[in-house]
C-alpha positions as CSV (number, residue, x, y, z in Angstrom):
1,M,-5.5,95.8,21.5
2,V,-4.8,91.9,22.1
3,T,-3.8,89.8,18.9
4,V,-4.7,86.1,18.7
5,L,-3.6,83.3,16.6
6,L,-6.5,80.8,16.4
7,C,-5.6,77.2,16.1
8,A,-8.2,74.7,15.6
9,H,-8.9,71.4,13.3
10,N,-11.7,72.8,11.3
11,L,-13.0,75.7,9.7
12,L,-16.2,75.4,11.8
13,I,-14.8,75.4,14.9
14,R,-12.3,78.4,14.0
15,T,-15.3,80.2,12.7
16,G,-17.1,80.1,15.9
17,L,-14.4,80.8,18.2
18,R,-13.4,83.9,15.9
19,K,-16.8,85.2,16.5
20,V,-16.7,84.9,20.3
21,L,-13.3,86.4,20.4
22,E,-13.7,89.3,18.2
23,D,-17.0,90.3,20.0
24,D,-14.8,91.9,22.2
25,A,-13.5,95.4,20.9
26,Y,-10.0,94.9,22.4
27,I,-9.2,91.3,20.7
28,H,-8.2,90.9,17.0
29,V,-7.8,87.5,15.5
30,A,-4.7,88.1,13.1
31,A,-4.7,84.6,11.8
32,E,-6.1,81.1,11.8
33,A,-4.3,77.9,11.5
34,G,-5.4,74.3,11.1
35,S,-1.9,72.6,11.6
36,A,1.0,72.8,13.8
37,D,3.3,73.8,10.6
38,E,0.8,76.6,9.6
39,A,0.5,77.9,13.2
40,V,4.3,78.3,13.4
41,E,4.5,80.1,10.0
42,L,1.7,82.5,10.9
43,A,3.2,83.0,14.3
44,R,6.4,84.2,12.8
45,R,4.4,86.6,10.5
46,H,1.9,87.9,13.0
47,Q,3.7,87.8,16.3
48,P,0.6,87.2,18.4
49,D,0.0,88.0,21.9
50,V,-2.0,84.8,22.6
51,A,-2.3,81.6,20.7
52,F,-5.8,80.0,21.2
53,V,-5.3,76.6,20.5
54,E,-7.6,73.5,20.4
55,L,-5.8,71.0,22.7
56,D,-7.8,68.0,21.2
57,M,-6.8,68.3,17.6
58,P,-6.3,65.2,15.8
59,H,-2.9,63.5,15.8
60,G,-1.5,65.3,18.8
61,E,-1.3,68.7,16.8
62,G,-2.6,70.9,19.6
63,L,0.0,69.8,22.0
64,R,2.6,70.3,19.3
65,I,1.4,73.8,18.4
66,G,1.6,74.7,22.2
67,R,5.1,73.4,22.5
68,M,6.4,75.1,19.2
69,L,4.8,78.5,19.7
70,T,6.2,78.7,23.4
71,G,9.8,77.9,22.1
72,T,12.2,80.6,20.8
73,G,11.8,79.6,17.1
74,T,8.8,81.6,16.2
75,G,10.2,85.1,16.5
76,D,11.1,87.7,18.8
77,R,8.9,86.5,21.7
78,P,6.8,83.5,22.4
79,A,3.0,83.6,22.5
80,G,0.9,83.0,25.6
81,V,-0.9,79.7,24.8
82,V,-4.6,79.2,25.9
83,F,-5.7,75.6,25.5
84,I,-9.5,74.7,24.8
85,A,-10.7,71.2,25.1
86,Q,-13.7,69.1,25.5
87,S,-12.4,67.8,29.1
88,F,-9.1,67.5,31.2
89,D,-7.8,64.5,33.0
90,S,-4.5,64.7,35.0
91,A,-2.2,63.3,32.2
92,T,-3.7,65.6,29.6
93,A,-3.3,68.8,31.9
94,L,0.2,67.9,32.6
95,R,1.1,67.6,29.0
96,G,-0.6,70.7,28.3
97,L,1.5,72.5,30.9
98,L,5.0,70.9,29.6
99,A,3.7,72.1,26.2
100,G,3.6,75.8,27.5
101,A,-0.1,76.3,28.5
102,R,-0.8,79.4,30.2
103,A,-4.6,79.0,30.4
104,F,-7.0,76.1,30.1
105,L,-10.7,76.3,29.0
106,A,-13.4,73.7,28.6
107,K,-15.5,73.9,25.4
108,S,-18.7,74.3,27.6
109,D,-17.3,77.5,29.1
110,T,-19.2,80.6,28.4
111,P,-17.9,83.2,25.8
112,R,-16.9,85.6,28.7
113,Q,-14.9,83.1,30.2
114,L,-13.0,82.8,26.8
115,V,-12.6,86.3,26.5
116,A,-11.6,86.7,30.0
117,A,-8.8,84.0,29.8
118,V,-7.3,85.8,26.7
119,H,-7.0,89.2,28.4
120,A,-5.4,87.4,31.6
121,V,-2.8,85.6,29.5
122,A,-2.1,88.8,27.5
123,G,-1.6,90.5,30.9
124,G,0.9,87.8,32.2
125,Y,-1.2,85.4,34.3
126,T,-2.1,81.9,34.4
127,V,-5.5,80.6,34.5
128,L,-6.1,77.1,35.9
129,P,-9.8,76.4,36.3
130,S,-11.0,73.9,39.2
131,A,-11.2,71.1,36.9
132,V,-7.5,71.1,35.7
133,T,-6.4,71.8,39.3
134,A,-8.5,68.9,40.5
135,A,-6.8,66.8,37.7
136,L,-3.1,67.7,38.8
137,E,-3.9,67.3,42.5
138,P,-2.8,63.4,42.5
139,W,0.4,64.6,40.8
140,A,1.1,67.2,43.4
141,M,0.7,64.7,46.1
142,L,3.0,62.2,44.6
143,S,5.6,65.0,44.4
144,T,5.9,65.0,48.2
145,A,5.8,61.3,48.5
146,F,9.9,61.2,47.9
147,T,12.7,62.7,49.5
148,A,14.8,65.0,47.2
149,P,18.5,63.8,46.8
150,A,21.1,65.6,48.6
151,S,22.7,67.2,45.3
152,S,20.6,70.5,44.3
153,D,22.2,70.0,40.6
154,V,21.0,66.4,40.3
155,F,20.1,66.8,36.8
156,G,22.9,68.9,35.9
157,L,24.5,65.9,33.8
158,L,21.7,65.8,31.6
159,T,21.5,67.5,28.1
160,D,18.4,69.9,27.4
161,R,16.9,67.2,25.5
162,E,17.4,64.4,28.1
163,L,15.9,66.7,30.4
164,E,12.8,67.1,28.2
165,V,12.4,63.5,27.7
166,L,12.7,62.7,31.5
167,R,9.8,65.3,32.0
168,L,7.4,63.9,29.3
169,L,8.5,60.3,30.8
170,A,7.3,61.3,34.2
171,T,3.9,62.2,32.9
172,G,3.1,58.4,31.9
173,M,4.1,58.8,28.1
174,S,5.5,55.8,26.3
175,N,8.4,56.1,24.3
176,G,6.2,56.1,21.3
177,E,4.1,58.9,22.4
178,I,7.1,60.8,23.6
179,A,8.6,60.3,19.9
180,G,5.3,61.9,18.5
181,F,5.3,64.8,20.8
182,L,8.9,65.8,20.0
183,S,8.9,64.6,16.5
184,L,11.6,62.2,17.1
185,G,12.4,58.5,16.1
186,E,11.2,56.2,18.7
187,A,14.9,54.6,18.8
188,T,16.1,58.1,19.4
189,V,13.8,58.4,22.5
190,K,14.8,55.0,23.7
191,S,18.7,55.7,23.6
192,H,17.7,59.2,25.5
193,V,16.0,57.3,28.2
194,S,18.8,54.8,28.5
195,R,21.4,57.6,28.9
196,L,19.5,59.5,31.3
197,L,18.8,56.6,33.5
198,S,22.5,55.6,33.3
199,K,23.4,59.4,34.2
200,L,21.3,59.5,37.1
201,G,22.0,56.1,38.4
202,L,18.7,54.9,38.1
203,R,17.6,51.3,37.1
204,N,14.3,51.9,35.5
205,R,11.4,54.4,34.5
206,S,9.6,54.1,37.7
207,Q,12.7,55.4,39.6
208,A,13.1,58.3,37.0
209,V,9.3,59.4,37.8
210,A,10.0,59.3,41.6
211,R,13.3,61.4,41.0
212,A,11.5,63.9,38.7
213,Y,8.7,64.5,41.2
214,G,10.9,64.2,44.3
215,T,13.1,67.0,43.2
216,G,10.4,69.5,42.0
217,L,11.1,69.1,38.5
218,M,7.4,68.4,37.6
219,G,6.1,71.7,39.4
220,V,3.3,73.7,38.0
221,P,2.7,77.4,37.6
222,A,2.5,79.2,40.8
223,R,0.2,81.7,40.0
224,A,-3.4,80.6,39.2
225,A,-6.7,82.3,38.7
226,Q,-10.3,80.7,39.0
């Protein structure tokens, strides 16, 4: 039996998704959450195999849920995150991957596809539909456009938080967006950016993006299922 935590911004959406998922005899929706804080509390309580999350929840809550549930603070093991959204562009897809996504689904997908994705993620697979891989293609091409520096541990001087900020910066996020994503003050993010640029010997954000892609820091999951 695959246990699922269902996260969506309103009851109507959650009710519809619950019906679709529980039509499968091997899926049990253990709990429903309408916010990130609620999702974390319920994840600690139920330890779900999969978190089925509406990516385009208001105020970036979907991304926040993904990031929090794939961390180490919610219990003994992280949940595999399945994101569902109206559509995906390259920035949204990258942000979803950085937030811990193991699968992406469109709201137009069939019930069978939704159920299959939950079982795939519970089994340790990553599901990247063609719409998402197409959205990521420009970023993959960019990653080959720069030569990696000689040192293989070029990011060794960065703290974990600075490395996290660098990854988000490389997706095109502004300082304000990064601050919201990480629940930090914008001034704090600005300080992190300044320090990481100084440590890497870079002059600006553009050079930081080039370095992140040129060294493979922004790689995407290797296993993909259509």
